[in-house]
C-alpha positions in Angstrom: -2.6 -37.4 9.5 -4.3 -35.5 12.4 -5.2 -38.5 14.6 -6.1 -37.4 18.2 -5.3 -33.8 17.4 -7.8 -31.1 18.6 -8.8 -28.8 15.8 -11.0 -25.7 16.4 -12.9 -24.2 13.4 -14.7 -20.9 13.9 -17.5 -20.1 11.5 -17.9 -23.9 11.3 -21.5 -23.7 10.1 -20.6 -21.7 7.0 -19.8 -23.2 3.6 -16.1 -22.9 4.0 -16.3 -23.8 7.7 -18.2 -27.0 6.9 -15.6 -28.0 4.3 -12.8 -27.4 6.8 -14.6 -29.4 9.5 -15.1 -32.3 7.1 -11.4 -32.2 6.0 -10.1 -32.7 9.5 -12.7 -35.2 10.6 -11.9 -37.5 7.7 -8.2 -37.4 8.8 -8.8 -38.4 12.4 -9.0 -35.2 14.3 -11.3 -34.2 17.1 -13.0 -31.1 15.7 -14.8 -28.3 17.6 -17.0 -26.5 15.2 -17.8 -23.0 16.5 -20.5 -20.6 15.4 -22.8 -17.9 16.9 -26.0 -20.0 16.7 -26.9 -23.5 17.8 -29.6 -23.6 15.2 -27.0 -22.9 12.4 -24.7 -25.6 13.8 -27.6 -28.1 14.1 -28.6 -27.4 10.5 -25.0 -27.8 9.2 -24.3 -30.9 11.3 -27.6 -32.7 11.9 -26.0 -35.9 12.9 -22.5 -35.1 14.1 -20.1 -38.0 14.6 -18.5 -38.5 18.1 -15.4 -36.7 17.0 -17.3 -33.5 16.0 -18.3 -31.2 18.8 -20.6 -28.2 18.3 -20.0 -25.0 20.3 -21.8 -21.6 20.4 -19.6 -18.5 20.9 -20.0 -14.9 20.1 -16.7 -14.4 18.3 -17.1 -10.6 18.4 -17.0 -10.6 22.2 -13.6 -10.8 24.0 -15.1 -12.1 27.2 -17.2 -14.7 25.5 -14.2 -16.0 23.5 -12.0 -16.0 26.6 -14.6 -18.1 28.6 -15.1 -20.4 25.7 -11.4 -21.0 25.2 -10.9 -21.7 28.9 -13.6 -24.3 28.9 -12.2 -25.8 25.7 -8.7 -26.1 27.2 -10.1 -27.6 30.4 -12.1 -30.2 28.4 -9.5 -31.2 25.8 -6.3 -30.3 27.5 -4.8 -28.6 24.4 -5.7 -27.2 21.0 -3.4 -28.3 18.3 -4.9 -26.3 15.4 -7.0 -23.1 15.4 -8.7 -22.3 12.1 -10.1 -18.7 12.2 -12.6 -19.2 9.3 -15.4 -16.9 10.6 -15.8 -13.7 8.6 -18.1 -11.3 6.9 -18.4 -9.3 3.7 -20.1 -6.0 2.9 -19.6 -3.5 0.1 -21.3 -0.5 -1.5 -20.2 2.5 0.4 -17.4 4.8 -0.7 -14.7 5.5 1.8 -16.1 8.9 2.6 -19.6 7.4 3.1 -18.4 4.6 5.4 -20.7 4.2 8.4 -19.4 3.3 11.8 -21.8 0.3 11.7 -20.1 -1.0 8.6 -16.6 -0.5 9.9 -17.4 -2.1 13.3 -19.2 -5.1 11.7 -16.4 -5.9 9.4 -13.5 -5.3 11.9 -15.3 -7.1 14.7 -16.0 -10.2 12.6 -12.9 -10.3 10.3 -10.2 -8.9 12.6 -11.2 -8.8 16.3 -12.5 -12.3 16.2 -9.0 -13.5 15.3 -7.4 -11.6 18.2 -10.1 -12.8 20.7 -9.7 -16.5 19.7 -6.0 -16.4 20.1 -5.9 -14.7 23.5 -6.1 -17.9 25.5 -5.4 -20.6 22.9 -2.1 -19.3 21.5 -0.4 -18.9 25.0 -1.4 -22.5 25.6 0.2 -23.5 22.3 3.4 -21.6 23.3 3.4 -23.4 26.7 3.0 -26.7 24.9 5.7 -25.9 22.4 3.6 -26.6 19.3 0.5 -25.5 17.5 -0.9 -24.2 14.2 -3.0 -21.1 13.6 -4.6 -20.5 10.2 -6.4 -17.3 9.4 -8.4 -16.1 6.4 -7.5 -13.0 4.5 -8.5 -12.2 0.9 -6.7 -11.9 -2.4 -8.6 -8.6 -3.0 -7.0 -7.1 0.2 -3.7 -6.8 -1.5 -4.8 -3.5 -3.0 -7.7 -1.0 -2.7 -10.8 -1.2 -4.7 -13.8 1.2 -5.1 -16.7 0.7 -2.7 -14.9 -2.0 -0.7 -12.7 0.1 1.6 -13.8 -1.1 5.0 -13.9 -4.8 3.9 -10.4 -4.7 2.4 -9.0 -2.8 5.3 -10.3 -5.5 7.7 -8.9 -8.3 5.7 -5.6 -6.5 5.2 -5.4 -6.0 8.9 -6.0 -9.8 9.3 -3.0 -10.5 7.1 -0.8 -8.1 9.0 -1.9 -9.6 12.3 -1.0 -13.0 10.9 2.5 -11.8 10.1 3.0 -10.1 13.4 1.7 -13.1 15.5 3.9 -15.4 13.5 7.0 -13.4 14.4 6.0 -13.4 18.0 5.5 -17.1 18.5 7.6 -18.9 15.9 10.5 -19.5 18.2 8.1 -21.3 20.5 7.2 -23.9 17.8 3.9 -22.3 16.8 3.1 -21.7 13.1 0.8 -18.8 12.1 -0.2 -18.4 8.5 -3.2 -17.4 6.4 -4.9 -18.1 3.1 -6.1 -15.4 0.8 -9.1 -16.8 -1.2 -10.4 -15.3 -4.4 -14.2 -15.8 -4.9 -15.3 -19.0 -3.1 -17.9 -21.1 -4.8 -20.7 -20.9 -2.2 -24.5 -20.9 -2.6 -24.5 -17.3 -1.4 -22.0 -16.1 -4.0 -23.8 -18.0 -6.8 -27.0 -16.3 -5.8 -25.3 -12.8 -5.6 -23.5 -13.3 -8.9 -25.7 -15.6 -11.1 -24.1 -14.7 -14.4 -20.5 -15.4 -13.2 -18.5 -18.4 -14.4 -18.6 -20.6 -11.3 -15.9 -22.9 -12.7 -13.4 -20.1 -12.2 -14.0 -19.9 -8.5 -12.2 -21.8 -5.8 -14.3 -24.7 -4.3 -14.5 -24.7 -0.4 -13.0 -28.2 -0.5 -10.0 -27.0 -2.4 -9.5 -24.1 0.0 -9.9 -26.5 3.0 -7.1 -28.7 1.6 -4.7 -25.7 1.6 -5.7 -24.9 5.2 -5.1 -28.6 6.0 -1.6 -28.4 4.5 -0.8 -25.3 6.7 -2.0 -27.3 9.7 0.2 -30.2 8.9 3.8 -31.1 9.9 4.8 -30.4 6.3 4.2 -26.7 6.8 6.6 -26.5 9.8 8.9 -24.0 7.9 6.1 -21.6 7.1 5.7 -18.6 9.4 3.6 -15.6 8.4 2.8 -16.8 4.9 -0.2 -15.4 3.1 -1.1 -17.9 0.4 -3.4 -16.8 -2.5 -6.0 -19.4 -3.4 -7.8 -18.2 -6.5 -8.9 -21.4 -8.2 -8.9 -20.7 -11.9 -9.8 -17.1 -11.5 -7.5 -14.2 -11.9 
């Protein structure tokens, strides 16, 4: 399905990132798995196949993302699919207690990283006349909740950026969409919520399949969609 396509996955060493990398590798793509630490990447992919390339980039740095993207385009010639999977979560503060550190951490990782990774790659997609960008929002970001203001604001901003970018590039043949997961069944979430019903959560592999659909030719008519992926949860 994705034979010889170049797919970039940010946050590739995380639970969802690994599932997305595996999804595309098993379907013939050349996958570049990006994260902030070589050690994390080596742990996640101890014996990467030839089609899997590991790359370190500070996704919260505009200049680092620009330099990385330029090298990427020089090496591969094009990027067919960009999956902006990297993100962070933090809660606990009320809105009136929100620290600058909390706000900056969440917006840098959840929102600015999306902008930074598109700054070189999307213009190249536009020039080529095709490309797919898939971002990650959150179901929870559709409305406010107590003690989650900064996180929800950052994910809501990601959804609005998705919609805006989609309008800007759809006439050039580039599709931009996002998924909005509920609680993802990861080791970290199981540890943080040990009494939860894990069967109600969405598995990373299930979410990766939806991302894969958005990256496929079958999703050519979708522009600016924000797709809820809750699993069995509400």
